N, C-alpha and C positions, 0 to 999 in steps of 0.2 A: 351588461350581461356577463356573468362569470363563465370562464372556460370550463369545459368538461374535465374533471380531475383525472379520469382514466386516460384521456388524450394527452394530458401533460405528462403523466407517468410514462406513457408509451414513448413520447419524444425523448425523455431523459434516458430511458432504457436503450433506445435506438442510438443515441449519442454515445452512450457508454460502450455499446457493442462495436460501433464504428471506430472508436478510439482504440479498443483492444485489437481489432483487426489491423489497424494502421500500425500499432506497436509491434504486432507479430510480423507484419510485412517488413518493417524496418529491421528487426532482428534477423529475419531470414536474409535480407539484403546484405547485412553486415557479415553473416556467415558465408554467403556465397561470394560476394565481391572482394571482401578483405581477407578471405581465406582464414577466418577465425575458427579455431576448434570449439566445438560445442562444450567440451569439458571446461574450457576457460570461462565461458559465459556462465555455466552452472556453478563453478567454484566462486566466481564473483557474486553471483546471486546469493549463494549460501553465506558468504562472508557478510553481505549487507543484512541478511535476515538475522544472523547471529548478533551483529552489532545493534540492530534495531531492538531485538528482544532484550538485550542487556540494558539498553537505555530505558525501555518501557518498564522493565523489572525494577530498576533503580528508582524510577519516578514513582512507582507504586509503593515501594518500601518507604520512600521519603514521605509520601502522602499519608501512609498509615502511621508513621512515626509522629508526624505533625498532628494528626487527629488524636492519637493517644495522648500527646502532651496537652492538647487543648481540653480533652475530657478530664485529664488529671488535675488541671489547675482550677476547674470549676468547683 
């Protein structure tokens, strides 16, 4: 007998929410215990997001270029 799909989705959503709460608690602990300034965490997050966007952008450009080359050779 197959499981109810809505129940499965609820379990996935609950696991995602629990992991986000745990991540928030860990960051809050890092700020409180290790006396990290919030500005440092935010600047690191911004640096990571900028680097990720550069990587994704370059991958999209390369994919578009390869698609263009493939269309051109046909």
